[in-house]
N, C-alpha and C positions, 0 to 999 in steps of 0.2 A: 592225561597227555603230560609230557616233563617238564617244568618250567623252571629257566636257565636262571640258577640263581646265586650272589656272590658267596663266595669262600667265609665269607665275614659273616652272611644271613645264615647260611649251613650251620655252619657252627653253632652258633646263637638257640637255632630252634631244635639241631635233631641230634645233638655233641653233647652230652650229660658232664661236667666236670668234677674235678673231686670237691667237697664239700663247699657245693652252691645250690643254687636254686634255678631250674629250668624256667621260673617265671619273671624273675629277678636276679640273673646270675652277675657275679660279681665278675667285675671286666677282663674280656681273654684280647690277647695282643698275638699277631701273628710274627715266627719266628721262622728265621730263613737260616739260621748259620750260628753255630756258637766255634769258638775257636779261644783257646787259654781261658782267662776268666770275662770275658767280651758274647754277651747274645748281641747277636747283630737282628733286628727285625727287618718285616718289609716296607717299614716308611723309612728307612734307612738310620735309624735311629740304631747307637749304639750302646746299653747297658753293662755296666761291670756286676757281675752275678755274686749277690753278698750270700748267698746262704747254700750254695751248690748244691741245685737240683735236690734242695730237700737233704742235705749235710753228704752226700753222696760221693758225686764228684770231685774227691780229694786232689787230683792231680789236675784238676781244669777238664778244658774239651777239645778232644781231637788231637790226642798224646799221639807221638808219635810210635810212643814204643805198645799202645796198648793199641792201635793200629792196627800193627805188625802183627800183631798174637794172631787180632782175630782174621785177618787177610789169609794167614796163614794156615788155621786149623779151619776154615770153611772150607781150601781146595779138598779137604782129606776128610770131614766130617763134620755135618753141622750137628745133626740131631740122632742119638739113639739111644731106644727103651736104658735103663736102668736094672731093669730086671732081669737077672740073666744073663748081662754081660759087664764090664768092667771095661777101663780105657785108660789109657798112658795118661791125660790130662786129670780127668778123676781121682786116679791114684797120686799123682804130682801132687795135687792142691792138699788132698787129705794128709797127705806127709807132710807138708809144706804144714798147714794150722797143726797138724798134731808136733811140730816140731818148733812153733812160735808162743804155743800157751803150754798150761804145768804139766808138768811128768804125768800124773793123776788122770789127764783126760786122754784116753787113748781111741777111740770111735765114735770116724766121726758120721752124722746122717747129713745128707744135704737136700735142700729143697731149692724153692723158688721164689721167695719173698720172706720177706723178716717177719708178719703174722704169723706165714704157716712155721715157720722157725720156733717162735712161741707155742704154737698151737701143738708141735710135736713132742717140744720142754714139759707140759702142761700132760700131753701121753705118756709120754715117758715114766713121769712120778705116778701116775694114778695105776698103770699097768705094773711097775713095780711093786708099790705094797699090794696089789692085787695076787701077783705073782707068790709074795711074802705070805700071803695068806689072812691078809689086814688089808679092814676095807677102813680107805682113807681120802674121802672126797674134797676136802677143805685146802683151800690154799690160801697163804696169810702172807699179807705186801703192805705197801703202805700206800696214805692219799695222795695226791698229785703226782701220779702215777701213769704210766700210758705203755701199753705194750701190744697196738695194731687193734684192726679191724671187724679181724672178725671174731667170732662169736666166744670163745676161749680168751681169747688175750682182750677180749671187748670186760669180759665177766670180773680182771684182776685191773684195769684201768679205774683211774678213782670214781667212784659211784656217784659222788652229787656234782663235783665241778666240772665233770671232764664234757666234750662230745659224745657219749656212749649215752647220757644220763637219759635219752628219750627212749632207751631197749633197754632200760636197767629192770623194767616190770618181767622182761623176756629171758634173762640172763639167773645164772647160776650164784648164786648169794655167797660169798666168801668172807674172809675174813681182812678189816682194814686195820692199822695201828695207825696212829696221826705220822703226818711226813715229820723227818726233822725240822729242826728248828737252826742248830747249831751249827753253822756255814762253813766252809772250806778251810778259810785260814784262822779263824776263832778258835782260842781255849775249846777245847774238851770240855762237855760239861754232862756228867755221867746220866743226867736225871734227863738226857735227852731219850734212852732209850728204853724208858721206863713201859710205856706205852706199848711197845712192843714186846718188850719182855713180859708186861701180863698177859699179852696173850696167849704168846705161844705156849708158855705153861698151863694156860685155862684151856687151852685146845691143842695140846700135843700131844693126844693119841688121832686128832679125827682130821687133824695137820699131814698132807701128803708132802706138801712142797714148799718154799719159802722164794717168792719173786719182788727183783729188787731188779731196777737201772742202775748202775754202783756208780755214786758220783753228781751225778749230773741227770737230773730230771729232765724228759725229754718234753714233746705236749702237752703234758699234763701242767706243766706251770713251770717247766725251766728254771726248776729248783737245781744248786748246785749244794749238796751238805758236806760235811765234816766225814772223811775217812773212819774216823775211828766207831764212828757209825757203823757201817760196814764193817769195820773188825767184829764190834760187839755181836750184830747181826749172825756172821759168822761160826764167832762163839757157840753162841746160843743153839743154832741149828744143830751144832756137832753133843751138845750138852743133852740134846731131845731130841737125837738120830732123824732129824729133818734135812729130806732134800732142800739143796738152796741152788736155786736157778738164777742166772744172771742173764739179763738181757743186754747186750754190749752193741747192739744193733746201730742203736745213732751214734755212742760212743766209742767201738771198736777202730781200730784202726789210725789212730794218733791223736787224733780229736783233742782231747784235754791235756795233749803232751805227754801222757805215755802210751804204749801202744795198745794196751787196753788201762780201761778207769779203773779196773779191779786191781792193778798196781802201784795206786796210790794206799790200798789199805794190808797189803801185802797178803792178801786171802787165796785160797782155790778153791773155787765153785763146784759142786756136783754135776753140774749140767750149763754148756755156755752157748748164746743163742748171738751170731753174727749177721751179719747182711747189710744194706745199704753199701760203705764204701769196699766190699770185699771183693766188687771186680772193677772197684773206680771209680765205680757209677756209672758204667759201660753198657752192664744187661744185668738180667733180676736176678738174685743166689741167693740161697743161706747157707747158714750151715749151724745145726745144732750137734755141742761134742759133748760126750759124757764118759765117764769111766767104765773099766771093764766090767767092775762089780754089777752096774748099774744094768749093763748089757748083758751077761750072765745070765743074774736072777731072773728079767725078763723071758731071755732064750731059755731057759730050762723050765718055765712055767707048762701050767696043760695047753698052752695055743703054740707054744713053741715057737713062736718070733714075734716080733714089733710090728702092727699093722698099723702100716700107713708107706703112699708111695706115692709118690706126685710124679705127673706125667712127664713132667720136663726136670726131674732130680737128675741132678749127674749132667749137666748138657754140656757136649763138650765145647760149645764155643763160649759160654760162659766160665768152665771151668778155666778153659786156655787166658782167660783175659783176668779172671783172678789170682790167676799163677803169673801173669807178665806184673801185677798190680802186687803181687807180694814181692817179685824180684824189682821192683822201682821202691817198695818202703824198707826194701833191708840192707839197703843204702845207707840206711839213715840220714838221708840227707834230709828228710821230711822234721826232724828234729829241732833243730835250727832256726829250720823255717817257723815253726809250731810257736817256738820259743819266743822268736822277734813277732810275728802277729798279736800273743798272748803281752810284751810289754808295750808296743805302739799302742795297743786297745786301753791299755793302763793309763799310760802316759795321754792319751789325747780324750779319750770320753767318760774317766770317772771325777775331773771338772765339771760333769754337768750335773752332777749329783746335788746341784745349788742350783735347778730347777724349778720353781714350785710345779712343774708337769708331772715330776721324773721321784718315782717311791723309790726304789734301788737301780743299781748300777751292780752285773755280777759277772765276771770275767772269767775263766779259766781254758790255758790253752789257746785255740783258735777259736773258742768262743765266747759273744759278748751280747748279754740281754739286757737292756732296760726294760725296766717294770714302769710303766706311769700309771697317773692316780687314778688317772679316768678311762676308760672302755675305748678304745681306737674307732676313728669311722676309717674301715679297710678302704675302699673305693677312692677315698679322700687322699689320703696318707699312702697310696699305692701311686699316685698321679702326681704326688709329689716328688717323691720319691723318682718315677719315670723322667720327672722332667727334669728333673740334677743328675740324671744318666745311671741309674743306678736301679737293680732287681733285689727288692725286698719284700715278703709277704709279711706284715705283723700278721696277731689275730690277737682277739683278746685286750689286754691289757700288755702287751709285751711283741719290743720290736726286738728283733735277732739279729745275729752276724753268724755266720759257719762260713767263711770264704774258702776257694780252692786254695790249698798251701804254698800255691806256685804263685798267689798275687803279688805283682811287683811295689815298689812302698807308692809309687806315682797313682794307681789302680787303688789302692789301700785309701788313699790320701782323698779319694772321692768319695768311696765310701763313707767315710769319718765325716768330710766336710758334710756330706749331705743331712748326717743325724745333728752336726752341731748348727747348722741351718735349722733345722725340725725345730729345737728347742732355742732358739734366740729366744 
C-alpha cells in the first residue's frame, strides 16, 4: 500500500542529489520560482543567486528573449535525431560559433553536456593520431584542473586533490605538470613553465593532446593564472606538434571579461570545448569545435568517420535558445556589466584579505574566489548565507561568487554584505 509522505520526505529518501550522501545528505531546499537573479523558495524566502546555477545562467532566470525562443521552437519541432537530418537552428548555431571563434576552427560537433564535450575532444585526439598511423595514448595536463565527471574527463582532473580521487585506480593514468604559480596580474616568471616544458619534451611521442582550462581553473581549485603560461603552453604544443584542447565550459561567454578566456593569451586551440552558458543556462548543450585538418584526417582514416553520436545531439530546442543567447551576447552589453561586477568585487572584497580566516582572494571578470585557511563546514555556512538572503554553495576551502551578469547593485550588495558579515 502506498503511504503518503511529504515532498520533503520523498526527496530525502528517494532522490539522490549531486555530490552528497543518501544517509547524511547536505540540506536541500524546495524552490518554486526563479526570476532575474532571485530564487523564490516555497517557505517564502527569497535568495539572491550568487553562482548562476553552477555558472550557467549568465542572463539570470526567466529571460524574455530566451523564453520567446523556446516557445517559438517548441511549436515547430522539439527534437529530431541528428543522424541523417539537419535543421535550421543547428546550422545557425554552428555558423554562429564558427563566426565568434578563431578562423582556424571550422567544424562543430554538438553534444549534450560539458563532460561529454570533453570526452569528444579526447576521442578526437586519440582517433586523429590513430588515423595518422601513430599510437599516442597519453594526455598532458596540469594539477588542480577539473574537466567533468565522466571517465575520460575524470582521468584528466587533478589525480590527488580532486573529488575523483576515489576512482583513481580505475582511471587511465595520464601526465600532470605542476599547476601555474604565477598569478594573473603578476609579472611573468619564465620558471613557471618549467614543469610543463620538461614533461612535454620527455613524453612528446606518447602525448596525443594537452588539455587545459584557460586562465581560470574551476572546481579543481579555482586558481587564476598568468596568461603568459597559456601562451607558452601553446608554443610548446606547436613545437612538438601536439594537439591543444581548451576547456572553456566554465569560462566561455564572457565570464572572465573576454568572450573566451583564451583571448587573454591571444592563442588558438586545435579543439575548443564549450558548454554551461552556451544556452544561457536554459538547457543542456555543448559544442566541441575543431579544425578542418583534424576532421579530414579522421574522416580519411580506415574507419572513415568519427565514432560518436549522442541521442540529443543538435536538439532543436537547445539550439534555438543558444542562438538567442548569442544574439544577446552580440549586443556586447555584457562587457560593461562584467567589468562593473569585477570592479565592485575588487573594491568591496579585497579589503577582506586582512581577516585571519582568509588565505587568498582572487578576482577576474564576474568571478570572485575567497580561499579560507581552514576547511568550510558547508551545512553551517549554507545556513548562514540563506539567513542572509543569498545562495552560495562553497566547497573545500573555497567560497566563490559567479553571479548572473544582469545583477543590480542592490542585489550585488546583498551578496557582498553576506561575505563581509561572515568574516567580521
